C-alpha positions as CSV (number, residue, x, y, z in Angstrom):
1,X,27.9,21.7,-6.9
2,X,30.8,21.8,-9.3
3,X,29.9,22.0,-13.0
4,X,32.8,19.6,-13.7
5,X,31.4,16.6,-11.7
6,X,31.1,13.6,-14.0
7,X,33.3,15.1,-16.7
8,X,35.5,11.9,-16.6
9,X,32.6,9.5,-16.9
10,X,32.0,7.7,-20.2
11,X,29.0,8.9,-22.3
12,X,25.7,8.2,-20.7
13,X,23.0,6.0,-22.2
14,X,21.4,6.9,-25.5
15,X,18.4,9.2,-25.5
16,X,15.0,7.4,-25.7
17,X,14.3,8.6,-29.2
18,X,17.7,7.3,-30.4
19,X,17.1,3.9,-28.8
20,X,13.7,3.8,-30.5
21,X,15.1,4.8,-33.9
22,X,17.9,2.1,-33.7
23,X,15.6,-0.6,-32.6
24,X,13.0,0.2,-35.2
25,X,15.7,0.0,-37.9
26,X,16.9,-3.3,-36.6
27,X,13.4,-4.8,-36.4
28,X,12.3,-3.9,-39.9
29,X,11.7,-7.5,-40.9
30,X,9.7,-8.1,-37.7
31,X,7.7,-4.9,-38.3
32,X,6.8,-6.1,-41.9
33,X,5.8,-9.5,-40.5
34,X,3.6,-7.9,-37.9
35,X,1.7,-6.1,-40.6
36,X,1.2,-9.4,-42.5
37,X,-0.1,-11.1,-39.3
38,X,-2.5,-8.2,-38.5
39,X,-3.8,-8.3,-42.0
40,X,-4.4,-12.0,-41.8
41,X,-6.2,-11.6,-38.4
42,X,-8.5,-8.9,-39.9
43,X,-9.2,-11.1,-43.0
44,X,-10.1,-14.0,-40.6
45,X,-12.4,-11.9,-38.5
46,X,-14.2,-10.5,-41.6
47,X,-14.6,-14.0,-43.0
48,X,-15.6,-15.7,-39.8
49,X,-17.3,-13.4,-37.4
50,X,-18.4,-16.5,-35.6
51,X,-16.8,-20.0,-35.5
52,X,-19.4,-22.6,-36.4
53,X,-17.5,-25.7,-37.4
54,X,-14.3,-27.7,-36.6
55,X,-12.6,-26.6,-39.8
56,X,-12.9,-23.0,-39.0
57,X,-11.8,-23.7,-35.4
58,X,-8.7,-25.4,-36.8
59,X,-7.9,-22.4,-38.9
60,X,-8.3,-20.1,-35.9
61,X,-5.9,-22.4,-33.9
62,X,-3.4,-22.3,-36.7
63,X,-3.5,-18.5,-36.6
64,X,-3.8,-17.6,-32.9
65,X,-2.7,-20.5,-30.7
66,X,0.7,-20.3,-28.9
67,X,2.1,-22.5,-31.6
68,X,0.3,-20.8,-34.5
69,X,1.7,-18.1,-36.8
70,X,0.9,-15.2,-34.5
71,X,1.9,-17.1,-31.3
72,X,5.3,-18.1,-32.6
73,X,5.9,-14.5,-33.8
74,X,5.0,-13.1,-30.4
75,X,7.3,-15.7,-28.7
76,X,10.2,-14.6,-30.9
77,X,9.6,-10.9,-30.3
78,X,9.4,-11.4,-26.6
79,X,12.8,-13.1,-26.6
80,X,14.2,-10.2,-28.6
81,X,12.6,-7.7,-26.2
82,X,14.3,-9.3,-23.2
83,X,17.6,-9.5,-25.0
84,X,17.6,-5.8,-26.0
85,X,16.4,-4.4,-22.7
86,X,18.7,-6.4,-20.4
87,X,21.7,-4.0,-20.7
88,X,19.4,-1.1,-19.9
89,X,17.9,-2.9,-16.9
90,X,21.4,-3.6,-15.6
91,X,22.5,0.0,-16.0
92,X,19.4,1.2,-14.3
93,X,19.9,-1.3,-11.4
94,X,23.5,-0.1,-11.0
95,X,22.5,3.5,-10.9
96,X,19.7,2.6,-8.3
97,X,22.2,0.7,-6.2
98,X,24.7,3.6,-6.1
99,X,22.1,6.0,-4.8
100,X,20.6,3.6,-2.4
101,X,24.1,2.9,-0.9
102,X,24.5,6.7,-0.6
103,X,21.1,7.2,1.1
104,X,20.6,4.2,3.3
105,X,23.0,5.1,6.1
106,X,21.6,8.5,6.3
107,X,18.0,7.2,6.3
108,X,19.0,4.7,9.1
109,X,20.5,7.6,11.1
110,X,17.4,9.7,10.7
111,X,15.3,6.7,11.8
112,X,17.4,6.3,14.9
113,X,17.1,10.0,15.8
114,X,13.3,9.9,15.3
115,X,13.1,6.8,17.5
116,X,15.0,8.7,20.2
117,X,12.6,11.6,19.8
118,X,9.6,9.3,20.0
119,X,10.9,7.6,23.2
120,X,11.5,11.0,24.8
121,X,8.0,12.1,24.0
122,X,6.5,8.9,25.4
123,X,8.6,9.4,28.6
124,X,7.5,13.0,28.8
125,X,3.9,12.0,28.5
126,X,4.3,9.3,31.1
127,X,5.8,11.8,33.5
128,X,3.0,14.3,32.8
129,X,0.4,11.7,33.5
130,X,2.2,10.7,36.7
131,X,2.4,14.3,37.8
132,X,-1.3,14.7,37.2
133,X,-2.1,11.5,39.2
134,X,0.1,12.7,42.1
135,X,-1.6,16.1,42.0
136,X,-5.1,14.5,42.2
137,X,-4.0,12.3,45.1
138,X,-3.2,15.4,47.2
139,X,-6.1,17.6,46.2
140,X,-9.3,17.6,48.2
141,X,-12.0,17.5,45.5
142,X,-14.9,16.8,47.8
143,X,-18.1,18.8,47.3
144,X,-20.6,19.0,50.2
145,X,-24.3,19.5,49.3
146,X,-26.9,21.4,51.4
147,X,-28.1,18.2,53.0
148,X,-24.7,17.2,54.1
149,X,-24.0,14.6,51.4
150,X,-20.6,14.6,49.9
151,X,-19.5,13.8,46.4
152,X,-16.1,13.7,44.8
153,X,-15.2,15.5,41.7
154,X,-13.3,13.3,39.3
155,X,-11.4,14.1,36.1
156,X,-10.5,11.9,33.2
157,X,-9.0,12.4,29.8
158,X,-10.5,10.9,26.6
159,X,-9.5,10.9,23.0
160,X,-12.0,12.4,20.5
161,X,-11.5,11.3,16.9
162,X,-14.2,13.7,15.7
163,X,-12.3,16.7,17.0
164,X,-8.9,15.5,15.9
165,X,-7.0,16.3,12.7
166,X,-5.5,13.1,11.1
167,X,-3.4,15.1,8.6
168,X,-1.8,17.1,11.3
169,X,-1.0,13.9,13.2
170,X,0.6,12.4,10.0
171,X,2.7,15.4,9.6
172,X,3.8,15.4,13.2
173,X,4.8,11.7,13.0
174,X,6.8,12.3,9.8
175,X,8.6,15.1,11.6
176,X,9.3,13.0,14.7
177,X,6.9,15.1,16.9
178,X,4.5,12.2,17.5
179,X,4.9,8.5,18.0
180,X,4.5,6.3,14.9
181,X,2.2,3.9,16.9
182,X,-0.5,6.6,17.0
183,X,-1.2,5.8,13.3
184,X,-2.7,2.6,12.1
185,X,-4.0,1.2,8.8
186,X,-7.7,1.2,8.2
187,X,-7.6,-2.4,7.0
188,X,-11.3,-2.5,6.3
189,X,-11.3,0.6,4.0
190,X,-8.1,-0.4,2.3
191,X,-9.4,-3.9,1.7
192,X,-12.5,-2.5,0.1
193,X,-10.5,-0.2,-2.2
194,X,-8.3,-3.2,-3.3
195,X,-11.4,-5.4,-4.0
196,X,-13.9,-2.9,-5.4
197,X,-11.9,0.1,-6.6
198,X,-8.9,-1.9,-8.1
199,X,-6.3,-0.2,-5.8
200,X,-3.0,-1.8,-6.8
201,X,-0.4,0.7,-5.7
202,X,-0.2,3.3,-2.9
203,X,2.8,4.7,-1.1
204,X,3.3,2.9,2.2
205,X,0.9,0.0,1.3
206,X,2.0,-3.5,0.3
207,X,-0.6,-4.9,-2.1
208,X,0.1,-8.3,-3.4
209,X,-1.7,-10.8,-5.7
210,X,-2.6,-14.1,-3.9
211,X,-3.3,-17.0,-6.2
212,X,-5.1,-20.2,-5.0
213,X,-5.5,-23.3,-7.1
214,X,-9.0,-24.5,-7.3
């Protein structure tokens, strides 16, 4: 790769520490106000460890409700946060789009090739099974006992999960050496992890929040 690639581009985004320094300098009034609000919260908590009357509850509302001193400050800071980060978000989205446009056609082509490979492997397996069936149809597998009774030897194939290697199968599928449909989600185990183990993100899994009004 040439060392000169990108030499004609405009300067890149500021380093994180520079952005932090600039924003901190611009927000000096808000930082001072934050300290005042936090001090007021600590004074209230020290004076009223428990709310026991309407007057105290009113003071708590004035301090902490969405329209109180802290709530209004938080609302203003949130608006400023969105304003300041929007240009960075747009720049990140533009960079993401450029690379996705570069990668998507190749990913689609790779997917097509893997689909062809999977189809070939399925056809090959079907042909092997057909050959085995034809061979059994023309092979005399009868066994005659001492008393003259006859039995027929039969063969069958069966999948053994206990003797199989799931990781090896996953690798084979990723390399196009095994059909994707051989893999399936363990919905019961994944559901348990989402509910009981607070699983929220995992590569390949779509985990969403479902809200129901009650």
